[in-house]
Backbone as numpy.savetxt, mean C-alpha at the origin, in Angstrom:
# Nx Ny Nz CAx CAy CAz Cx Cy Cz
-29.00 -14.98 -4.45 -29.81 -13.74 -4.75 -29.45 -12.75 -4.22
-29.15 -11.69 -5.55 -28.51 -10.29 -5.20 -28.94 -9.38 -4.27
-28.15 -8.60 -3.80 -27.83 -8.06 -2.50 -29.08 -6.59 -2.99
-29.77 -6.29 -2.17 -30.96 -5.61 -2.17 -30.11 -4.09 -2.33
-30.75 -3.13 -2.46 -30.48 -1.80 -2.61 -30.32 -1.17 -1.57
-31.39 -1.38 -0.73 -30.85 -1.10 1.53 -29.34 -1.78 1.75
-29.12 -2.81 1.89 -27.86 -3.80 1.86 -26.89 -3.18 1.39
-26.37 -2.86 -0.01 -25.80 -2.66 -0.81 -25.56 -1.25 0.11
-26.92 -0.24 0.28 -26.08 0.95 0.50 -25.48 1.37 2.35
-25.79 0.09 3.13 -25.65 -0.20 4.15 -24.07 -0.26 4.31
-23.70 -0.88 2.81 -22.09 -1.47 3.16 -21.36 -0.73 2.55
-22.22 -0.05 1.58 -21.15 1.26 0.84 -20.74 2.33 1.49
-22.39 2.60 2.48 -21.91 4.14 3.72 -20.93 3.63 4.65
-20.94 2.42 5.42 -19.86 1.56 5.99 -18.57 1.74 5.48
-17.98 1.31 4.51 -16.89 1.66 3.42 -16.84 2.48 3.69
-17.25 3.67 3.29 -16.77 5.13 3.07 -16.39 5.70 4.14
-17.26 5.72 5.24 -17.38 6.35 6.63 -15.53 5.53 7.05
-15.23 4.37 6.53 -13.86 3.59 7.77 -13.12 3.44 6.83
-13.16 3.68 6.04 -12.34 3.17 5.01 -11.98 4.28 3.53
-12.59 5.18 3.54 -12.89 6.15 2.69 -12.78 5.39 0.88
-13.36 4.36 0.72 -13.85 3.72 -0.32 -14.77 4.01 -1.26
-14.79 4.52 -2.13 -16.35 4.71 -2.67 -17.04 3.76 -3.53
-18.12 3.27 -3.15 -18.60 2.21 -4.02 -20.14 2.47 -4.77
-20.02 2.88 -5.71 -20.47 3.61 -6.18 -22.36 2.60 -6.46
-22.97 3.06 -7.38 -24.11 2.11 -7.67 -23.98 1.16 -9.08
-24.10 0.12 -9.06 -23.02 -0.56 -10.25 -22.04 -1.11 -9.72
-21.34 -1.07 -8.43 -20.98 -2.03 -7.91 -21.25 -3.20 -6.84
-22.92 -3.82 -6.92 -23.18 -4.69 -6.17 -22.41 -6.11 -6.18
-22.35 -6.00 -7.44 -21.65 -7.48 -7.93 -20.24 -7.57 -7.17
-19.29 -6.41 -6.78 -18.35 -6.08 -6.20 -18.59 -6.97 -4.19
-19.37 -6.43 -3.90 -20.29 -6.14 -2.48 -20.64 -8.05 -2.70
-21.04 -8.20 -3.70 -21.67 -9.52 -3.39 -20.10 -10.34 -3.85
-19.87 -10.81 -4.94 -18.20 -11.15 -4.53 -17.44 -11.53 -3.56
-17.02 -10.16 -2.73 -16.07 -10.28 -1.98 -16.98 -10.58 -0.30
-18.52 -10.24 -0.12 -18.94 -10.78 0.90 -19.13 -11.93 1.23
-19.98 -12.30 0.17 -20.63 -13.58 0.48 -19.97 -14.72 0.79
-18.26 -15.15 0.41 -17.28 -15.76 1.47 -16.99 -15.14 2.69
-17.25 -14.49 3.10 -17.54 -13.84 4.23 -18.48 -14.59 4.82
-20.01 -14.42 4.39 -20.79 -14.85 4.96 -20.85 -16.08 5.18
-20.58 -16.88 4.26 -20.18 -18.80 4.70 -18.53 -19.10 5.62
-17.98 -18.38 6.01 -17.09 -18.63 6.67 -17.32 -18.13 7.89
-18.11 -16.89 8.04 -18.59 -16.86 9.24 -19.98 -17.43 9.94
-20.90 -18.26 8.97 -21.98 -19.29 9.28 -23.34 -18.99 8.91
-23.09 -17.77 8.23 -24.73 -17.14 8.29 -24.99 -17.97 6.68
-26.83 -17.77 6.84 -27.54 -18.67 5.61 -26.80 -17.79 4.04
-27.01 -16.16 4.30 -26.68 -15.70 3.08 -26.44 -14.35 3.89
-25.65 -13.27 2.24 -24.93 -12.49 2.65 -26.30 -11.46 3.59
-27.12 -11.57 2.96 -28.70 -11.03 3.72 -28.70 -10.92 5.18
-28.25 -12.16 5.66 -28.63 -12.23 7.12 -26.83 -11.78 7.94
-25.87 -11.87 6.74 -24.90 -11.23 7.23 -24.98 -9.67 7.66
-25.65 -9.20 6.62 -25.79 -7.13 6.96 -26.77 -7.19 7.98
-27.50 -8.05 7.99 -28.57 -7.78 9.20 -28.25 -7.94 10.40
-27.18 -8.72 10.38 -26.25 -8.63 11.88 -26.00 -8.19 12.01
-24.92 -7.30 11.02 -23.85 -6.14 11.25 -25.41 -4.76 11.45
-26.13 -4.62 11.09 -27.02 -3.77 11.10 -27.60 -3.28 12.62
-27.68 -4.74 13.11 -28.42 -4.66 14.34 -27.03 -4.62 15.40
-26.14 -4.23 15.24 -25.05 -3.74 16.13 -24.83 -2.57 16.27
-24.94 -1.51 16.93 -24.98 0.04 16.87 -23.27 0.47 16.90
-21.92 -0.15 17.37 -21.01 -0.33 17.20 -20.13 -1.13 16.21
-18.90 -0.60 15.34 -18.23 -1.51 15.02 -17.75 -2.77 15.70
-17.57 -4.23 15.20 -17.19 -4.69 16.48 -16.42 -5.74 15.06
-15.95 -6.84 15.21 -15.03 -7.76 14.79 -15.58 -7.84 13.64
-17.44 -8.41 13.14 -17.55 -8.74 12.02 -17.50 -7.44 11.10
-17.49 -6.33 11.44 -17.75 -4.69 10.64 -16.55 -4.73 9.79
-15.24 -4.97 11.39 -13.96 -4.82 10.27 -13.94 -5.69 9.28
-13.93 -7.15 9.20 -13.91 -8.18 8.37 -14.10 -7.84 7.37
-15.29 -7.59 7.72 -15.96 -6.69 6.21 -15.58 -5.77 5.42
-15.04 -4.37 6.18 -14.21 -2.96 5.44 -12.85 -4.46 4.90
-12.30 -5.16 6.28 -11.30 -5.96 4.68 -11.33 -6.52 3.57
-12.21 -7.27 3.43 -13.06 -8.26 2.47 -13.07 -7.04 1.04
-13.65 -5.82 1.49 -14.03 -5.15 1.05 -12.50 -4.05 0.09
-11.41 -4.13 0.90 -10.15 -3.39 0.04 -9.93 -4.08 -0.93
-9.35 -3.23 -1.63 -8.79 -4.40 -3.23 -7.01 -4.01 -2.36
-6.41 -5.54 -2.60 -5.02 -5.97 -2.42 -4.26 -6.08 -3.49
-5.01 -5.94 -4.87 -3.54 -5.87 -6.03 -2.97 -5.72 -5.82
-1.29 -6.60 -6.11 -0.35 -6.18 -5.92 0.56 -7.30 -6.43
1.98 -6.62 -6.71 2.80 -7.46 -7.77 4.56 -7.43 -7.28
5.34 -8.24 -7.65 6.72 -7.41 -7.64 7.07 -6.30 -8.59
7.92 -4.96 -8.54 8.43 -4.43 -9.63 6.88 -4.28 -10.19
5.68 -3.94 -9.68 4.96 -3.48 -10.56 4.65 -2.25 -11.08
4.80 -2.19 -12.58 4.39 -1.38 -13.78 6.06 -1.25 -13.67
7.05 -1.56 -13.37 8.23 -1.61 -14.23 9.32 -0.32 -13.62
8.34 0.59 -14.98 9.31 1.95 -14.80 9.68 2.17 -13.51
8.70 2.91 -12.74 9.02 3.31 -11.42 10.42 3.05 -10.70
10.05 1.60 -10.48 11.36 0.97 -9.80 12.93 1.14 -10.94
12.88 1.40 -12.14 13.87 1.63 -12.95 13.95 3.17 -12.68
13.12 3.96 -12.29 14.34 5.25 -12.47 13.96 5.61 -10.91
14.06 4.47 -9.93 14.25 4.41 -8.40 15.85 3.92 -8.64
16.24 2.85 -9.52 17.50 2.01 -9.23 18.11 3.33 -9.86
18.08 4.49 -10.87 19.00 5.01 -12.20 19.42 5.73 -10.91
18.01 6.58 -11.37 18.40 8.36 -11.35 17.68 8.93 -9.46
16.25 8.11 -9.22 16.20 8.85 -8.06 16.71 8.28 -6.79
17.26 7.00 -6.47 18.07 6.59 -5.28 19.66 6.68 -5.65
20.50 7.26 -6.68 21.90 7.84 -6.63 21.57 9.03 -6.46
20.72 10.04 -6.62 20.17 11.21 -6.35 20.26 11.45 -4.59
19.35 11.25 -4.09 19.12 10.69 -3.01 20.08 10.60 -2.06
20.93 9.46 -2.08 22.15 8.83 -1.85 23.19 10.27 -1.05
22.98 10.56 -2.53 24.46 11.55 -2.89 23.78 13.28 -1.78
22.35 13.05 -1.53 22.11 14.65 -0.84 22.48 14.00 0.62
21.96 12.79 0.46 22.07 12.07 2.29 23.26 11.75 3.13
24.33 11.62 2.63 25.79 11.28 2.56 25.92 11.64 3.99
26.05 12.97 4.25 26.35 13.38 5.47 25.42 12.76 6.61
24.01 12.58 6.61 23.03 11.99 7.51 23.38 10.71 7.66
24.03 10.20 6.80 23.83 8.19 6.29 22.45 7.54 7.02
21.34 8.08 6.55 19.80 7.73 6.43 19.55 7.95 5.87
18.23 6.66 5.52 17.42 6.72 4.09 16.21 6.37 4.85
14.86 7.13 4.67 13.70 6.10 5.89 12.49 6.31 4.17
12.13 5.26 4.00 11.33 4.96 2.91 9.85 4.25 3.08
8.66 5.03 2.68 7.11 4.44 3.21 6.71 3.96 2.26
6.22 2.71 2.26 5.29 1.89 1.48 3.53 2.11 2.24
3.03 2.71 1.49 1.49 2.99 1.78 0.66 1.67 1.72
0.05 1.17 2.33 -1.39 0.87 1.60 -0.03 -0.55 0.84
0.40 -1.04 1.50 1.85 -2.04 0.88 1.15 -3.63 0.55
-0.14 -3.63 0.96 -1.12 -5.17 0.42 0.03 -6.03 1.16
-0.12 -7.16 0.16 0.47 -8.50 0.70 2.08 -8.54 0.89
2.69 -7.21 0.64 4.49 -6.91 1.00 5.20 -6.81 -0.64
4.52 -7.16 -1.52 5.47 -7.15 -2.62 6.39 -5.56 -3.06
5.68 -4.69 -2.54 6.28 -3.52 -3.06 7.39 -3.51 -1.59
6.91 -3.14 -0.79 8.33 -3.23 0.69 9.46 -4.06 0.37
9.20 -5.63 -0.05 10.38 -6.11 -0.26 11.02 -5.79 -1.47
10.27 -5.56 -2.74 10.87 -4.96 -3.67 11.97 -3.92 -3.52
11.32 -3.27 -2.92 12.30 -1.72 -2.63 13.90 -2.63 -1.96
13.43 -3.60 -0.51 14.66 -3.84 -0.13 15.33 -4.47 -0.87
14.74 -5.25 -2.01 16.08 -6.24 -3.26 16.74 -5.11 -3.66
16.52 -3.90 -4.59 16.34 -3.09 -5.07 17.62 -2.45 -4.40
17.41 -2.12 -3.00 18.70 -1.17 -1.77 19.68 -2.37 -1.94
19.36 -3.68 -1.68 20.33 -4.57 -1.19 21.14 -5.44 -2.69
20.34 -4.87 -3.81 21.13 -5.33 -5.07 22.53 -4.74 -5.79
21.41 -3.39 -5.61 22.28 -2.09 -6.46 23.29 -0.80 -5.46
22.87 -1.20 -4.00 23.40 -0.01 -3.50 24.03 -0.37 -2.19
25.04 -1.24 -2.78 25.79 -1.83 -1.51 26.80 -0.55 -0.45
26.79 0.54 -0.85 27.84 1.35 0.00 26.34 1.55 0.96
24.94 1.38 1.02 24.04 1.69 2.22 24.27 0.49 3.21
25.30 -0.15 2.86 25.44 -1.68 4.03 25.58 -1.00 5.62
26.40 0.54 5.70 26.69 0.83 7.08 25.36 2.19 7.09
24.25 2.26 6.27 23.71 3.41 6.72 21.83 2.71 7.55
21.84 3.80 8.25 20.24 3.43 8.67 19.36 3.29 7.82
18.53 2.30 7.36 17.95 2.62 6.02 17.02 1.85 6.99
15.73 2.46 6.35 14.52 1.64 7.30 12.76 1.97 6.15
12.41 1.12 6.09 11.27 0.49 4.99 9.77 0.45 6.14
9.07 1.73 6.20 7.97 1.77 6.94 6.91 1.00 6.03
6.22 0.17 6.45 5.15 -0.89 5.30 4.11 -0.61 5.75
2.83 0.28 5.42 1.51 0.22 6.33 0.51 -0.02 5.61
-0.51 -0.61 6.40 -1.76 -1.10 5.68 -2.82 -1.09 6.48
-3.71 -0.88 6.33 -5.39 -1.19 6.76 -5.60 -2.36 6.87
-5.34 -3.44 6.56 -5.64 -5.25 6.21 -5.00 -5.50 7.12
-4.99 -5.45 8.42 -4.40 -7.07 9.29 -4.10 -8.44 8.82
-4.95 -8.55 7.86 -5.05 -9.48 6.93 -3.85 -9.77 5.66
-3.82 -9.04 5.03 -2.75 -8.67 4.31 -1.38 -8.46 5.34
-1.57 -7.51 6.04 0.07 -7.51 6.88 0.21 -8.40 7.54
-0.14 -9.85 7.73 0.11 -10.70 8.14 0.86 -11.77 7.49
0.57 -11.68 6.11 1.18 -12.09 4.90 1.92 -11.70 4.42
1.93 -10.09 4.45 3.35 -9.30 4.01 4.49 -9.72 4.91
4.20 -9.57 6.64 5.25 -9.95 7.54 5.81 -11.55 7.43
5.18 -12.50 6.73 5.26 -14.22 7.11 6.32 -13.95 6.15
6.41 -13.22 4.63 7.16 -13.30 3.44 7.08 -14.60 2.67
5.95 -15.22 2.57 5.64 -16.40 2.21 5.12 -16.31 1.01
5.61 -16.36 -0.35 4.88 -16.29 -1.73 4.71 -17.63 -2.37
3.48 -17.53 -3.23 3.16 -19.06 -3.75 4.13 -19.18 -5.28
3.90 -19.83 -6.20 4.59 -19.79 -7.50 4.55 -18.56 -8.14
3.04 -18.60 -8.41 2.02 -17.68 -9.41 2.37 -16.61 -9.07
2.97 -15.62 -7.38 3.18 -14.58 -6.34 4.69 -13.80 -7.57
5.61 -15.54 -7.22 6.61 -14.89 -7.43 7.14 -14.95 -8.90
5.89 -15.19 -10.03 6.22 -15.37 -11.60 5.69 -13.86 -11.72
5.03 -13.10 -11.29 4.93 -11.61 -11.33 5.33 -10.58 -11.44
6.23 -10.43 -12.41 7.34 -9.50 -12.28 8.70 -9.36 -11.56
9.17 -10.57 -10.95 10.03 -10.76 -9.74 11.31 -11.45 -10.83
12.25 -10.62 -11.91 13.29 -11.43 -12.16 13.60 -12.70 -11.61
14.14 -13.86 -12.63 14.29 -14.95 -11.66 16.06 -14.96 -11.22
16.73 -13.68 -11.16 18.01 -14.08 -10.72 17.28 -13.22 -9.59
16.46 -12.47 -8.92 16.09 -11.85 -7.58 15.67 -13.06 -6.50
14.88 -13.73 -7.35 14.06 -14.92 -6.74 15.01 -16.67 -6.23
16.00 -16.78 -6.89 17.16 -17.09 -6.33 18.17 -16.95 -5.39
18.35 -15.11 -5.40 19.66 -14.98 -4.65 18.44 -14.71 -3.35
17.11 -13.89 -3.09 16.49 -13.07 -1.59 15.24 -14.24 -1.65
14.90 -15.56 -2.09 14.41 -16.22 -1.75 14.62 -17.81 -1.35
14.00 -18.27 -0.31 14.17 -20.03 0.04 12.66 -20.20 -0.64
13.07 -21.11 -1.08 11.81 -22.43 -1.36 12.11 -23.61 -0.86
10.28 -23.28 -0.01 10.17 -24.37 0.95 8.97 -25.13 0.45
8.88 -26.34 0.32 7.49 -27.11 -0.28 7.24 -26.27 -1.73
5.48 -26.10 -1.67 5.37 -25.07 -2.65 5.42 -23.63 -2.87
6.44 -22.91 -1.51 6.23 -21.61 -1.13 7.49 -21.10 -1.50
7.37 -19.85 -1.69 8.61 -19.19 -1.53 9.09 -18.46 -0.36
9.92 -18.19 0.12 10.30 -17.68 1.60 11.38 -16.49 1.63
10.80 -15.33 1.57 12.03 -14.00 1.38 12.54 -14.33 2.76
13.94 -14.04 2.11 14.91 -14.39 3.49 14.90 -13.89 4.28
15.49 -13.74 5.41 15.85 -13.20 6.63 16.29 -11.66 6.83
17.35 -11.55 6.15 18.20 -10.57 6.02 17.52 -9.50 4.69
16.56 -10.00 4.06 16.01 -8.96 3.56 14.50 -8.24 4.26
14.44 -8.69 4.99 13.09 -8.47 6.60 14.16 -7.34 7.12
15.06 -7.16 7.66 15.64 -6.58 8.58 15.64 -4.89 8.48
15.51 -4.77 7.43 15.09 -3.17 7.75 13.76 -2.55 7.00
12.73 -3.74 7.19 11.07 -3.37 6.77 10.58 -3.81 8.07
9.78 -2.29 8.55 8.65 -2.70 9.60 6.99 -2.90 8.81
6.64 -3.82 9.55 5.24 -3.74 8.76 4.46 -2.91 10.10
3.58 -2.20 9.53 2.53 -1.69 10.58 1.11 -1.12 10.13
0.00 -1.26 10.93 -1.51 -1.00 10.75 -1.90 0.14 10.28
-2.22 0.43 9.95 -2.52 2.02 9.33 -3.84 2.46 8.79
-4.92 3.61 9.06 -5.96 3.84 8.19 -5.39 4.95 7.66
-5.38 4.77 6.60 -4.79 6.40 5.90 -5.78 7.44 6.06
-7.06 7.29 6.38 -8.47 7.89 6.45 -8.71 8.22 7.78
-7.99 7.66 8.63 -8.24 7.71 10.29 -6.88 8.76 10.49
-6.94 9.21 11.98 -6.11 10.35 12.59 -4.23 9.21 12.39
-3.04 9.79 11.86 -1.87 8.81 11.37 -1.26 8.70 12.63
-0.77 7.82 12.97 0.30 7.77 14.24 1.75 8.38 13.94
2.51 8.65 14.92 3.43 9.79 14.94 4.38 8.76 13.56
4.98 9.67 12.56 5.71 9.09 11.40 6.75 10.03 11.87
7.51 9.03 11.00 9.51 10.07 11.09 9.85 10.75 9.90
9.82 11.46 9.45 10.59 12.28 8.24 11.16 11.06 7.04
10.29 11.23 5.88 10.36 9.94 4.67 11.28 11.57 3.70
12.53 10.35 3.19 13.07 10.30 1.87 11.85 10.42 1.01
11.51 9.08 0.68 10.54 8.74 -0.24 9.04 8.28 0.39
7.93 8.39 -0.39 7.13 8.03 0.10 6.11 7.61 -1.21
6.20 5.96 -1.45 5.18 5.13 -2.51 3.33 4.77 -1.88
2.90 5.37 -2.47 1.14 5.48 -1.85 0.90 5.27 -3.80
1.29 3.86 -4.17 0.90 3.93 -5.76 -0.35 3.08 -5.27
-1.26 3.34 -6.66 -2.87 2.64 -6.71 -3.77 2.63 -5.69
-3.90 3.80 -5.07 -4.70 3.50 -3.48 -5.60 4.58 -3.45
-5.27 5.79 -3.88 -5.72 7.35 -3.92 -6.93 7.34 -4.90
-6.70 6.22 -6.32 -7.97 6.49 -6.87 -9.29 5.76 -6.68
-9.06 5.25 -5.15 -10.32 4.27 -4.97 -10.81 5.62 -3.90
-10.63 6.72 -3.60 -11.03 7.55 -2.57 -11.89 9.31 -3.63
-12.82 9.40 -2.77 -13.09 11.17 -3.32 -12.29 12.33 -2.96
-12.07 13.66 -3.70 -11.30 14.28 -3.76 -11.07 14.75 -2.33
-12.36 15.36 -1.72 -11.93 15.28 -0.36 -10.77 14.86 0.93
-11.02 13.56 0.18 -9.66 12.57 0.83 -8.84 12.36 -0.04
-8.69 13.02 -1.01 -7.49 12.62 -1.86 -6.60 14.15 -1.21
-7.18 14.82 -1.08 -6.50 16.48 -0.64 -6.02 16.58 0.91
-6.33 15.40 1.53 -6.42 15.47 2.95 -4.80 14.48 3.03
-5.10 14.04 1.95 -3.69 12.49 2.48 -2.38 13.30 2.08
-2.85 13.66 1.04 -1.61 14.33 -0.30 -1.12 15.52 1.08
-1.78 16.25 1.77 -1.41 17.48 2.65 -0.98 16.89 3.83
-1.02 15.75 4.10 -0.66 15.19 5.33 0.85 14.46 4.75
0.47 13.87 3.71 2.05 13.66 3.50 2.64 14.41 3.08
3.18 15.92 2.85 3.93 16.90 2.38 4.13 17.41 3.81
3.55 17.00 4.91 4.35 17.42 6.14 5.60 16.22 6.71
4.81 15.11 6.14 6.33 13.86 6.08 7.44 13.84 5.37
7.14 14.44 4.49 8.28 14.66 3.59 9.58 15.57 3.68
11.26 14.52 3.56 11.91 15.70 4.35 12.30 16.46 2.79
12.90 17.65 2.88 13.21 18.63 1.61 14.17 17.69 0.82
13.51 17.76 -0.27 14.23 16.79 -1.96 13.70 15.29 -1.96
12.57 15.00 -0.64 12.34 13.98 -1.14 11.06 13.99 -2.04
10.27 12.68 -2.08 9.69 12.41 -3.35 8.24 11.45 -3.14
7.27 11.71 -3.40 5.80 11.21 -3.37 6.44 10.42 -5.02
5.52 8.72 -5.00 5.66 8.70 -6.01 3.61 7.55 -6.11
3.02 8.01 -7.26 2.15 7.32 -6.93 1.76 6.42 -8.25
0.78 6.12 -8.36 0.22 5.27 -9.80 0.60 6.10 -10.47
0.05 5.69 -12.19 0.12 5.82 -13.46 -1.06 6.71 -13.70
-2.15 6.17 -12.92 -3.63 6.81 -13.24 -3.75 8.10 -12.29
-2.71 8.21 -10.92 -2.67 9.61 -9.96 -2.04 10.39 -10.20
-2.19 11.74 -9.84 -1.42 12.55 -9.86 -1.82 13.81 -8.64
-1.27 14.72 -8.84 -1.89 15.88 -6.95 -2.09 17.20 -8.04
-1.99 17.03 -9.29 -2.59 17.73 -9.96 -3.85 18.26 -9.83
-4.44 19.86 -9.53 -5.65 20.67 -9.18 -6.24 19.56 -7.86
-5.38 19.01 -7.21 -5.56 18.67 -5.51 -4.76 19.09 -4.56
-3.40 19.42 -4.83 -2.61 20.22 -4.17 -1.44 20.85 -4.68
-1.67 22.20 -4.66 -0.54 23.43 -5.61 0.32 23.28 -5.23
0.66 22.80 -3.98 1.97 22.91 -3.65 3.04 21.48 -3.51
2.75 20.66 -4.89 3.71 19.75 -5.09 3.89 20.13 -6.64
4.92 19.52 -6.98 4.87 20.40 -8.39 5.65 18.72 -9.41
5.15 18.09 -10.83 5.83 17.20 -10.53 7.39 17.08 -11.31
8.17 15.72 -11.28 9.43 16.07 -11.35 9.79 15.05 -12.26
10.57 14.69 -13.70 10.34 13.61 -14.45 11.53 13.24 -14.47
11.58 11.90 -14.37 12.56 10.94 -14.60 11.85 10.14 -15.57
13.35 9.06 -16.06 12.87 7.97 -17.28 11.22 7.21 -17.17
10.43 8.26 -18.03 9.03 7.35 -18.22 8.67 7.39 -16.77
8.75 8.08 -15.84 7.72 8.31 -14.68 7.91 9.57 -14.11
6.78 10.06 -13.23 6.77 11.42 -12.98 6.94 11.39 -11.13
7.28 11.86 -10.78 7.42 11.74 -9.44 7.05 13.22 -8.76
6.58 13.26 -7.40 6.41 14.66 -6.83 7.02 15.03 -5.77
7.34 15.94 -5.91 8.03 16.73 -4.85 7.66 18.24 -4.25
7.58 18.92 -2.76 6.93 19.92 -2.56 7.44 21.02 -2.69
7.07 22.15 -3.57 7.58 23.58 -3.65 7.84 24.16 -2.06
9.00 25.17 -2.33 8.94 25.94 -0.98 9.15 24.83 0.07
9.67 23.95 0.06 9.58 23.41 1.79 10.23 23.75 2.53
10.46 23.83 3.45 11.32 24.32 5.04 11.66 23.68 5.45
């Protein structure tokens, strides 16, 4: 049975209010596809019964959070879109390393990191191409709203299908260990990564200043006001000459005039104008 309009509106309002994800009319199939397995898992006869139970609870509880978790999009892969990571390796990181030579410190944020492929990609690039950082303080902070994907990311265990998506064979051999039908990230690659829960649309925890912020293919799901709020808060976290990297379909234009685009090879990143 298809989800009723009232139930869809309830889920859309809940998800928008607590995760800023916009579910417009026509996305009923998405709610059905993602929440029907949850209803079965939780022992409800139907999706309608699951939503009725959530409606009966005045405050958010574990069931609501599981629903929000299920409705988040967690599409990711190693070296996703390739070109931003090439620009990072060839131009962005060499420039930043030169500028940060006195401090000998580099701090990177992978926001909405999903199951961890992005922060591990960053760690592999640093280990493979920048051996001079061995005695620097290098930190990658990886955050996500979903406790489910953060658990997967922290384990660093991936299927053959997942490592086949974008990961060069030489990196697989060097930075992973095969265990049964899974590939495990080697411990030395994890040592500089901190996985933390974080909701981008709720009050932010105290964060360190960042040299690089990756928040790619995330803001396409948010409304304009939410995008503006996130961009403003990122500005306050970026170090001078630091860079913001967005997805190829995302931009700061018409959202925040205090950013300017900077073109690297086949990749546009953003830096803050007149940053003190």
